[in-house]
N, C-alpha and C positions, 0 to 999 in steps of 0.2 A: 728152643721157643721164644722170643724178644718181646715178653712182656710189655716190658714199657711201647715200644714201638700198635700194641695193641692199642693199649690203654691210651696211646698217642692218637694211634686216629681216629677213637670212639671222642675223645675230645673235641678234637678238631672241626664236629659238629656245631658244637655249642663254643667254644672260644678265638680268639682271637688270636692269630697270628701271634703273639707277642707273646701270649700265656702258654700256647701250645713251646715255646719255643724254655721259653724259666721251668717248663714244668720236666722237660727231657734235661733240660741239663741240673735239676735236684735230684731227679733220680738216677741221672751216671753216676754223681756224685756219690750219693746214699748204696750204690751198687758199689762202685770203688772202694768207699768205708770198708766194705759187707767182705771185700773178696771175696764174693759168692753167685751164686743164680741168686735174686729178689726172691724168692716163689720157695728159696730152704731160709731165709732169715729166717727166725728170732723174736719173739721180743725183746730178750735180755739184749741183744745186739740192735735195736730199734733206738730204745733207748740212752743204748751208748753212744750210738752216734749223736741222738740228739745234746746227751751231756760235752760231749767234746766240740760238739757244735757254741754253745754256750760259752764251756769255762774254758776248753783251750781256745777256740780256736778267736774267742768272747762276743762273739755273735751276741744283739740283743734279742731280748723277748721277743720284738712280735719276731722277729725275722726266723729266727726260734720257733715260735708259734705259725708263720704263713708253711716253713718246712713239713713239720710236724701233722699240719691241716692237708700238703700231698702227699704224705707217706700214706695218709689214712683216707685219703678216697682212694689211694692206688689200692691197697689192700681190697678193699671194700671190694673193687671192682670186681677184684680179682675170683675175689667169695662168690661175689653174684650169677657169675660170667661162670663158674665153677671150675674155674680152675687148678686150682687152692678150699681143701675142707675150712683152714682152719684160719682165724683172722691173726696174724701173731699181736697186729698193734690193736688191739680194742681192747680197750679198759684204759691204756695208756693216760694220764693226767694230764688236759690241755694247762699249758704253759701262762701263767698267771698275768698278764698286763699290764702296767701301771699308762692308765690313759689320762695321754696327756693333751690339753688343750692347744688347737692347732695357730703355728704362725702364720697372722693374717695382717697384711697390707693397714693403716689405717688407712681415711677418707684424704687428705692430705697426701700422703705419701700417693694414693693411688695418681688425684688427678695429677701431680708434679711429673709418676708415667708417664702417663698419656699425655702431659704434655712435652716431657722428651720424646717421645715416640714422632719424629715429625714425617721421615717417610710415609708415605697414605697406606703399603702395603701393611709396616707392622703397627700405622697406631689402630688401622681397624684389625687384625690380630688384640693389641692388648682389650681393645673399650669392646669386643665377642667372649671374650676367655671373663671378664671384670664382668659382662653380659646377664649372661649367658650361665652361667658355673657352668658349661662346659668340658673335662676331660682333653687336652690333648690330643689326645689320641682318637680322638670323637671334633678334634675344631681343624685336621687334615683331611682327615676322610670328605668334608661336605661342602657340596653340590651346588648350582646352579640348585639347581632341582628343587635340592633339598626348603627351598626359601620360597614361605611365602608370605610378601612380603603387607598381604590383601589383612590376612591375619594376625600381621604378626610374628610367627611362630618359624621354628628351624628345626626339621625331622633330625634326630640323629642317632646312632645305633654306638649304645655303651658294649659292658661289660657281656658277654654271653651274646653277644649280635643284636642283645634288648634293641627294640625305637623305641624313643622317646619325642616329646614334642618340648619344647627351650622357650624362652621370651623375649622377644623383638623390642630393648623402646621407642615411644619413637621416633626420637633423639639420634638416632641411629640407621632408621628406616634411609633414608636420605645420603649418606656418606654408604655405605651399605647396597644398594641402588646403582649409586656409580660407577664403583668399583667393580660389580659385576657388569655389567655396561657388554654386551658384546660375547661375552662369556657363552658356547653352545649348555644344553641341558647337563651333559654327562660330566663337564667338566670343574675339579674342584679349584676351589676358593683360592687356595693356597695350595701350591707343587712345591712344599717342604717336607723335610723328615721331622721330628720328633723330637730331635735332638739337635735340629738347627734353630726350633723354636725356640727350645731351654735357654740355645746361648745367645740368639735374641735377648730376649727374655733379660737375662739378666747383663747383659752390656750394654739396657736403655736401664737397666734397675739401678749400678751405676753412674754411667752418664750422669742419671737424675737425684742423685746424691743420699741415698735412698742404703740404708745401714742393717740390712739384713741380707741374709740367703733365697732373693727370689728367684722363685720358676714357673712358671706354668702353672699348678697345683697348688702355689699359698694367696694367684687370682680368683684359685676356684672358691680354695679358706675364705678368702674376704667377703668374695657374692655370695656366702650363706652368710660369714659375720655381720654382716654387712642390715643385711636382709633381718637379723633376728632385732636387729638394735634400734633396729629401725619400726620396733612392732612388728614383723613375719610371722605367717605363722609354722609351726615347727614342718604339720606336718606335711602344706604345700609343698613349701621349699627340699622336702626329702624327695618329694614327686618331681620337683625342676632336675636336682641333682644327680636320681638313678639311682637313689640307696633302698635296694631291696627289705631293711629293716630302716626300722627307723631310729634304732638306739644308734646306725649309725653315723644317724643326723645332727645328734644329740649335743652330738662334740661341742661344735658348736658354740651352745647356749651355756658359755664362758664367758666369765667377767675377769674387769681386773682387777689388781688390790683397790685402786682407788674408786673405780667402780660400786668397788660392794663396799667402798666407807660413807663414800655419796647416798648413795638407799640406803644401811640404816643408819643413818643420822639426819634421815626425810623421810621414814619410819617407822621408827622404834618406840611405842611410847614412852622408850628413859631417857629420847632425844628430845622430849617435846616440851 
């Protein structure tokens, strides 16, 4: 019995095609390492595979943690559906990940990126990624019918096909309305794939002279960081980003050393 395929068929109901593809690749790699059917794998073999990834392939803790999460989900599914009686992944300790503050663009860098995007489509893509905080996978699936300019909102479908509403600033309304004028309701705003958007953003950043590895996701980081720096509410930003857990959003509550020094100088009593 092809347990991987059965698991993927179940996950298709709540996950994107890209996620399903990733799950399949990870589980088939795991099966190839174990050289046996996955319903016959034991706890020791799972641990050995995780150690192989981390110490022999030098994979990051975040990568190994993601692999372990998928393996655990797979075996929980097998137990719940009575394909196996015992869960070999149960009780395996989680990989402790060192949380790092996300890399983001400064407000000056964002202005430079926008000013460099002279093509109307590229300009709108950059502005929408930054103004709404959407993921690039969400951006390329926005259709005209999802936009409500009377309410300054766009409906997007995030991870697990979860629907949420993001906001459009007044300054972007006219440009957005002009761009999609004449589009039929079901037409996507940008007939592009994710890789093309990533490539275009990278090229724009180089032309803008930004000395960072700029990706669409960095614009999402910039959206959240700049809002928090300007007094935004972390719970509200969580909703706009589509994070299930507030802990995920709190990685954006970071400060540079200079910002900490300035805050310390102005707030600690011994500095008065």
